[in-house]
Every structure is written in structure tokens, then in C-alpha cells.
N, C-alpha and C positions, 0 to 999 in steps of 0.2 A: 460379085458371080461366087457361087462356088462351084469349086475344081472337084471333079469325081472321078475316082478311079473305079473298075469293074472287074472284079476276079472270079472268074469261075471255068473251067474246063468245058463247060459247054459252050459253042459256039452260038448257039440259038439263044441261050440264056443272055450270052452277053449284047448279044444282036436287040432282041425284045428288050432287054433294058434300058440301050444306050437309045431306043425309039422312044421309050416312056419318059427320059431325062431328058432330050432333047425337047420334051412337051413342053417345058419350064421355062423359060425364059429367064431363071437367076439361077438355072444351072447347065455347067459347061462339062462333058464327058472329058478330061484329059488323058485319060490312058488305060486299058486294057491288056487284062493279065489272065493266061490259062493255067495260072501256077501260084503257090507263095511264091516261090525261087523268085520268077521273074516279078512280083508284084510290089517284092520288097526292090529288088531292081529299078523296077519305073518310078517307086514311091522316092530314089534317091536323086532320079533323074528328070520329073517331073515333081515340082512340090504339089500336092494333091491336100485339100482339105479334110473331105471324105472318100476312106472306102469301103465298098462294096464288097464283104469277103463272102464267097461259099465255104461250106467246111470239107464235104471231101473233093481233094484234089492229088491228082500226083505229084512225087517231087517233094512238095513241104502241102500240108495239110493247112485250113484254114486257123486251127486254134496257134498251130504255130507261125503262121504267117502274121497272126493278127496279135503276139508276141514283140516277132522284130518289128514288125509296124512301128508299136508303140514304144521300140525303144529307140526309135532312130532321132536323132536332132530337130528337127520338124515332125511329129507324127502327127500323120491325118486320123481325125475320129473315125471309129471304125463301127461299119453296118453288119453284121453275121448275118446272112440272108441263105438260108436253108430249105433243102426240102423235107429236111429227118427231123420231127420235134422228139430227139430224144433229151434227157434229163443231162447227159454227162454233157451235150454240144453244149445245154443250155449255161452249167455250171462252167465249163471249162470255157467256153467263148467269156463270160463276165468275169471269168479268173484271168482270161489272156489281156483284159483293158480292154472289151467292146463294149462299146458308147449304147448299141442296142441287138434287138434279137428278134427278126421277124422271118416266119417263112415264106415260101416263093408263093405263095396261092393269098398271099395279102393283097388287099386291093389294092391300084395300082397309084390311086389318090393314097394311100396312109403309107406309101412308099417313100412317094414324094412328099410327106411330110416328114416323114423321120429322118431325112435326107438333111431339109431345114432346119429339123431341133437339136442335130446331133452338130451341126454346121455351127449353130448358136450357143452351145454346153449344155445342150439338156439328152436326154435319154429315151429311149423308148423301148416298150418289150412287148411283143404277142400277147394276148390276153393267156393265152394256156400256158406258156413260158413265167410269166407273174403267177399265176396260180399256184405253180411246181413252186417257184421260190419260195411264196409261202408256207404253203405246206411245208417245204422242206423246213422252215425256220421250225413251227409251230412244233415239227416232228423233233428238234435240237433240244428245245425252249423248253418242252414238259420233262424231259430227266431231269433236266438243268433246276429246274426249277422244285421240281418233287424233292433232290438231294438238298437242295437247298433250306428246307423248313423242315426237311429233318433234322440237319446241323443244328437248327434256330430251336427247335425241339428242346434243346438239351439245357436252353440256357432257363432259369426263372423269369415270371411275369414283370418283373422289376429291372432287369437285362437286358428284356424283350424291349421295355420301352428307353431303356438307355441308348438300347441298339439303333431303333427307330428314330430317335434324334440325331442322334451321331451319323445317322448313313444319309440326311437331309443337307448336312453339313453345318449342323453344331458344334461349338466347342465346349470345354470340359464346364466352362463356365454357365455357355448358354444353356447347356442341359441341368447345371446344378437350379438356374433359375427356375427352369421351365417344371423341374419336377419338384423342385421345395426341399433339393439336398445342400449339403456342401460339398465345396466342388473336390475335397480331399475323398468324399465319398463314390463321387463320378472316377473322377481317375480311377478309385478300387474295381469298380464294375466295372471296366471299361477294361482293364487289365484283366479281369477274368473272362468277360466276352471273350478278347483275343485268345484265350489260353485254349478257351472250352471249343471254340469254333477252328482253330488253329489254323489261326489266319497271323500273317507278319504284321500287319499296322490297321490303319482304318482305313485305308482305301479300300485294302480286302476285304476288312468285313460289311463297307457299307455296299459292295457291290455285290456279295452272299445277300445282302439284306435287300438288295431291291429282287435280284432272281424269285428269293420269296415270298416277293410283291409285301414286303413287309412296311407299311409307312404309320408315319406320325400325324 
């Protein structure tokens, strides 16, 4: 049996979610809270498996409540369930430790599925939230990749070959064999690569190579 706590300042929302959850034989509504402070108190008193948490609430909002809930000795999984599809809510909820982000207009069957999924250790995102996360990743990864490629363009063609093999974890001996060089020559190339790229070690050089899409 999955023990659920509903956290929302709207009594009608709590009632509707309670009716929905009661229709599932595998779920028990163990507690209800009208704000984040009350939710943390109830979570300490009534061990719950999953908390359905609204974002905008008095005294303590859902983001702060999620952080506090996840810090408990026996933390519940958290599903952020909100009316507002805002970027800051998505990112902040997930950063606080939420396992799922859903809008309140999500199909009831999907809400029930989310409860079962997060209770089992999985995660679930509303499609719009997932799209935003993907877009954000692409927005941050493109400039990083472009910067990495600019730095790697400073290397000679031979140094780029060495870096590509280094980035997949090859040792100097492996690289020497693969490129038909002496190991001492490879060592000299690696030293120049680190200096040119202004990185401290092979790991940082390999990460830069991967950001740039350089592969062997």
C-alpha cells in the first residue's frame, strides 16, 4: 500500500485528489496539509511514501517544503502538482528534490500512474516540463560545445588525433600503438595539448574533447 500525503492550500483540490486516490486500491491517503510547514510536521508524524505538493502556498511554499521533506530521515518521494507551467517552477522543484512535475489538469489516470511510478523509484514529467528541460539543456550545451571547438582548433591535426584517443581513455602506450609513434613522442604531444588547452590534466582535456564532439 502506497501512503500518500496531499499538500495544497485549496480545500477543494485536496478533496478532489483524495477522491481520486481513494479510487485506487493500492493507494492510501495518510495525511493532508494546507501549507509547507504543516506538511513537514505531518511527514514526521505519519510516515508517507509519496507527497503530492502544490507550489504556491502560504507560510512555506512547495519548493521550500520539498527541500525540507527530502531532508527528513525517512523522506517521501515528492510529486510537484501545480496549476502554473512556469520554467522557474520546473527547475526549482526538480532542484529541490522532486521526483515528478505535473500540472493539475493532467489526466487523473496519469496522476495515479505518477504516484505508482515515483513510489517504485522512477520519475515522471509533464510533457511541457520535459520539453523545457530539453530546450534548456540544448541552450546551455551549444555555447559550451562551440567554445570547446574553438579551443581545440588551436591544436595541430596530429595533436587532435592524440586528444581523440586520450578522450576515450587510451594510455600513452595505447596511443603510441594506435598512431605508430614512440611513447615518448605521445607524452610530448599530451604535454603540449594540456598547455595549449589550458587544462590541468588528462581528464579535463578529455571532457573538453567530448564537449567539442571530438571522437576517435
